[in-house]
C-alpha positions in Angstrom: 112.8 93.0 172.4 115.4 93.3 169.4 115.5 91.3 166.2 118.3 89.7 165.5 119.3 92.0 162.5 119.4 95.1 165.1 121.1 93.6 167.9 123.7 92.9 165.0 123.8 96.4 164.1 124.2 97.2 168.0 127.1 94.7 168.1 128.4 96.0 164.9 128.5 99.7 165.7 129.9 99.3 169.1 133.0 97.2 167.4 133.6 100.0 165.3 133.3 102.7 168.1 135.8 100.3 170.1 138.3 99.9 167.2 138.5 103.5 166.6 139.3 104.1 170.5 141.7 101.3 170.5 143.4 102.3 167.1 142.3 98.9 165.3 140.6 99.8 162.2 139.7 96.4 161.2 136.9 96.1 163.8 135.4 99.0 161.6 135.1 96.0 159.2 133.5 93.4 161.5 130.4 91.2 160.4 128.9 88.2 162.3 131.9 86.0 161.7 134.3 88.3 163.6 135.8 86.4 166.7 135.8 88.4 169.5 138.1 86.9 171.7 140.8 84.0 171.1 144.5 84.4 169.4 143.1 85.5 166.0 140.7 88.2 167.7 141.3 91.9 167.3 140.0 92.2 171.0 142.0 91.2 174.5 140.5 90.4 177.6 140.0 94.2 178.5 139.0 94.7 175.2 136.2 92.2 175.5 135.0 93.5 179.1 134.9 96.8 177.6 133.0 95.8 174.9 130.5 94.1 176.9 130.2 97.2 179.4 129.3 99.3 176.6 126.9 96.9 174.8 124.8 96.4 178.2 124.3 100.5 177.8 123.7 100.3 174.1 121.0 97.8 175.1 119.5 100.1 177.7 119.5 102.9 175.6 117.7 100.7 172.7 115.4 98.7 174.6 114.8 100.5 177.9 116.1 97.2 179.8 119.0 96.5 182.2 120.7 93.5 181.0 123.7 91.8 181.9 125.8 90.2 179.2 128.5 88.2 181.1 126.6 86.1 183.5 126.4 82.6 184.7 124.1 81.6 182.1 126.5 82.7 179.4 129.5 81.4 180.9 127.9 78.2 181.3 127.2 77.5 177.5 128.6 75.0 175.6 129.5 77.5 172.6 130.1 81.0 174.3 128.0 83.8 172.9 131.4 86.0 173.0 133.3 84.0 170.5 131.8 85.9 167.5 129.8 88.8 166.7 127.1 86.9 165.3 126.7 84.6 168.1 126.8 87.8 170.7 124.0 89.5 168.7 121.6 86.2 169.0 122.2 86.2 172.8 121.3 89.9 172.9 118.1 88.8 171.2 117.6 85.8 173.9 118.1 88.3 176.8 116.0 90.7 175.6 112.9 88.6 175.2 113.4 87.8 178.9 
C-alpha cells in the first residue's frame, strides 16, 4: 500500500519524465493541481494513455501489485481521477489498498 505522498511522488515523477519525452518542460513543474486532460492541460489523449500505462508499471515496481487505472470503476466516478495529478494520486492509494 502506498501513502498519498508516495503516490503523488510517483505521479509527479512520471509526469516529469513524460514531459521530457514529449518536449513539454512545464510537466517537470507539475504539482497536485496540475490538470491532466482538458483544454488547459499539457497532455492530449495519447499523452494521457501513455501516462496511465507508464504509471501502472511504476505502481507494479513500487508495490508488487498489478493494477488497472483506467477501468469501469474509474470511468464511472462523478469526478474523474484523471482530472488532476492530486486526484490521480488519491485514486492510486485507493486501488493499492485492495
